C-alpha positions as CSV (number, residue, x, y, z in Angstrom):
1,M,0.0,0.0,0.0
2,Q,1.3,3.4,-1.0
3,G,-0.9,5.5,1.2
4,I,0.3,9.1,1.9
5,F,-0.2,10.6,5.3
6,S,-1.0,14.3,5.7
7,Q,0.2,16.3,8.8
8,A,-3.2,15.5,10.4
9,G,-2.6,11.8,10.0
10,I,-5.3,11.4,7.3
11,R,-4.5,8.8,4.7
12,V,-4.5,10.0,1.1
13,I,-4.7,7.2,-1.3
14,E,-4.7,6.8,-5.1
15,S,-6.2,3.4,-5.9
16,D,-9.0,1.0,-5.1
17,S,-6.5,-1.6,-3.9
18,E,-5.1,0.9,-1.3
19,L,-8.7,1.4,0.0
20,T,-9.2,-2.3,0.3
21,A,-6.0,-2.7,2.2
22,V,-6.9,0.2,4.5
23,R,-10.3,-1.2,5.3
24,R,-8.8,-4.6,6.2
25,K,-6.0,-3.3,8.3
26,T,-8.3,-0.9,10.1
27,A,-10.9,-3.6,10.9
28,A,-8.1,-5.8,12.2
29,K,-6.8,-3.1,14.5
30,H,-10.1,-1.7,15.8
31,S,-13.2,-3.3,17.2
32,P,-15.6,-4.2,14.3
33,V,-19.4,-4.0,14.3
34,D,-21.0,-7.3,15.2
35,T,-22.1,-8.9,11.9
36,D,-25.7,-9.4,13.2
37,S,-26.0,-5.7,14.1
38,I,-24.7,-4.1,10.8
39,G,-28.2,-3.6,9.4
40,Y,-29.5,-1.9,12.5
41,Y,-26.2,0.1,12.9
42,L,-26.6,1.5,9.3
43,D,-30.4,2.1,9.6
44,V,-30.1,4.2,12.8
45,Q,-27.1,6.1,11.6
46,T,-28.8,6.9,8.2
47,A,-31.9,8.2,9.9
48,R,-29.9,10.4,12.3
49,L,-27.8,11.8,9.4
50,Q,-30.7,12.4,7.2
51,A,-32.4,14.5,9.9
52,L,-29.4,16.8,9.9
53,A,-28.9,17.1,6.1
54,R,-29.4,20.4,4.4
55,E,-27.6,22.7,1.9
56,G,-28.3,20.1,-0.9
57,V,-26.5,17.3,1.0
58,S,-28.0,13.9,0.6
59,V,-27.7,10.8,2.8
60,E,-28.4,7.4,1.3
61,R,-28.3,3.9,2.8
62,R,-26.7,1.3,0.5
63,D,-26.5,-2.4,1.1
64,D,-23.3,-2.3,3.2
65,H,-22.5,1.3,3.7
66,L,-23.8,4.9,3.8
67,L,-23.3,7.5,1.0
68,I,-23.2,11.2,1.9
69,V,-23.0,13.5,-1.1
70,M,-22.0,17.2,-0.7
71,P,-22.6,19.3,-3.8
72,G,-19.4,21.2,-4.8
73,T,-21.1,24.5,-5.6
74,A,-22.6,24.7,-2.1
75,S,-19.4,23.5,-0.4
76,F,-16.6,25.5,-2.1
77,A,-16.1,28.8,-3.9
78,S,-15.0,28.4,-7.6
79,D,-11.4,27.1,-8.0
80,S,-11.0,26.9,-4.2
81,A,-10.5,24.2,-1.6
82,L,-11.8,26.4,1.3
83,L,-15.0,25.2,2.7
84,K,-17.9,27.7,2.8
85,S,-19.1,28.7,6.3
86,N,-22.5,27.1,5.9
87,M,-20.9,23.8,5.0
88,L,-18.6,24.0,8.0
89,G,-21.6,24.2,10.2
90,L,-23.2,21.2,8.5
91,L,-20.1,19.1,8.9
92,D,-20.0,20.0,12.6
93,D,-23.5,18.6,13.0
94,L,-22.9,15.5,10.9
95,S,-19.7,14.8,12.9
96,T,-21.7,14.4,16.2
97,V,-23.4,11.4,14.6
98,L,-20.2,10.1,13.0
99,Q,-18.5,10.3,16.4
100,E,-21.3,8.3,18.1
101,F,-21.2,5.6,15.5
102,N,-17.5,5.3,15.6
103,K,-16.9,1.7,14.3
104,S,-16.6,2.8,10.7
105,L,-14.2,4.1,8.1
106,I,-15.0,7.3,6.4
107,F,-13.8,7.4,2.8
108,I,-13.9,11.0,1.3
109,G,-13.8,11.2,-2.4
110,G,-13.4,14.5,-4.3
111,H,-14.9,14.8,-7.8
112,S,-14.8,17.5,-10.5
113,D,-16.3,18.2,-13.9
114,S,-14.3,17.8,-17.1
115,L,-13.7,21.5,-17.9
116,G,-10.1,22.6,-17.8
117,D,-6.9,20.6,-17.3
118,S,-7.5,17.1,-16.0
119,G,-4.3,17.1,-13.9
120,Y,-5.4,20.3,-12.1
121,N,-9.0,18.9,-11.7
122,L,-7.5,15.8,-10.0
123,Y,-5.3,18.0,-7.7
124,L,-8.3,20.3,-6.7
125,S,-10.6,17.4,-6.1
126,R,-8.0,15.8,-3.8
127,Q,-7.5,19.1,-1.9
128,R,-11.2,19.6,-1.4
129,A,-11.6,16.0,-0.1
130,L,-8.7,16.6,2.2
131,A,-10.3,19.9,3.4
132,V,-13.4,18.0,4.5
133,G,-11.3,15.3,6.2
134,T,-9.2,17.9,8.0
135,H,-12.3,19.7,9.3
136,L,-13.8,16.4,10.5
137,S,-10.6,15.6,12.3
138,K,-10.5,19.0,13.9
139,V,-14.0,18.6,15.3
140,G,-13.3,15.2,16.9
141,I,-13.4,12.4,14.3
142,D,-10.3,10.2,14.8
143,S,-7.9,10.6,12.0
144,W,-7.4,6.8,11.6
145,R,-11.0,6.7,10.4
146,L,-10.5,9.2,7.6
147,V,-9.3,8.2,4.1
148,V,-9.1,10.7,1.2
149,R,-8.9,10.3,-2.5
150,G,-9.2,12.7,-5.4
151,F,-10.9,11.4,-8.6
152,G,-10.9,14.5,-10.7
153,D,-13.3,14.0,-13.6
154,A,-12.9,10.2,-13.8
155,K,-16.3,9.3,-12.2
156,P,-19.0,11.6,-13.5
157,I,-22.6,11.0,-12.4
158,A,-24.1,13.3,-15.1
159,T,-23.2,14.6,-18.5
160,N,-20.5,17.2,-18.7
161,D,-22.1,18.8,-21.7
162,T,-24.5,21.0,-19.7
163,E,-24.0,23.3,-16.8
164,S,-26.4,21.4,-14.6
165,G,-24.6,18.2,-15.3
166,R,-21.2,19.7,-14.6
167,A,-22.6,21.1,-11.3
168,G,-23.7,17.6,-10.3
169,N,-20.3,16.2,-11.1
170,R,-18.6,18.7,-8.8
171,R,-19.1,17.0,-5.5
172,I,-17.7,15.4,-2.4
173,E,-18.8,11.9,-1.5
174,L,-18.4,10.5,2.0
175,T,-18.7,6.7,2.0
176,V,-19.1,5.4,5.5
177,W,-18.0,1.7,5.8
178,P,-18.8,-0.1,9.0
179,L,-15.8,-2.1,10.2
180,V,-16.8,-5.7,9.8
181,A,-15.5,-9.1,11.0
182,E,-15.1,-10.4,7.4
183,D,-12.4,-7.7,6.9
184,V,-10.6,-8.9,10.0
185,A,-10.6,-12.5,8.9
186,V,-8.8,-11.6,5.7
187,T,-5.8,-10.3,7.6
188,Q,-5.6,-13.0,10.3
189,P,-3.5,-16.2,10.2
190,S,-5.3,-18.9,8.4
191,N,-6.3,-20.9,11.5
192,V,-7.7,-17.8,13.3
193,A,-9.5,-16.7,10.1
194,T,-11.1,-20.1,9.9
195,Q,-12.4,-19.9,13.5
196,I,-13.8,-16.4,12.8
197,A,-15.5,-17.6,9.6
198,M,-17.2,-20.5,11.5
199,K,-18.7,-18.4,14.2
């Protein structure tokens, strides 16, 4: 794994394989959510976060994780990685729930539209994601739970041929992965992994 650590101890990664390795190592080191409780854990956390969402932010429960989407135009000024004051307040509120439900990894992905230089878009998307991670760390989220990656314009969710589409593509996505025992099993010696799998 070639993860890079910022001064705040937040891991900045560049590939899916690095994320997989981080998830496994984190689950092995920290107490995971009981497998039978994951559904309830995600349901309650989703409801709590949805009640706080505003400023165009959406919170969605997926099969095995939560997805929080922050629109870029509401979060940052143009060509800037400084969070707007209204978004700082929202992150403060969301962090209270994320601190309570602390058996999870928070993967923060920055995304851009396709206008301009792709290399610069990648850089700015990473800096914006890191700005979100840094603020969450400052308000009490343990830095070991935070992982950042910039995607630039590589993963659009809408067309880049219209302004509304480009606005949708400029976003920050927070994927909240519960730490699960299956991830622990992958990193354990084979005999221990077998015991875990049989429980």
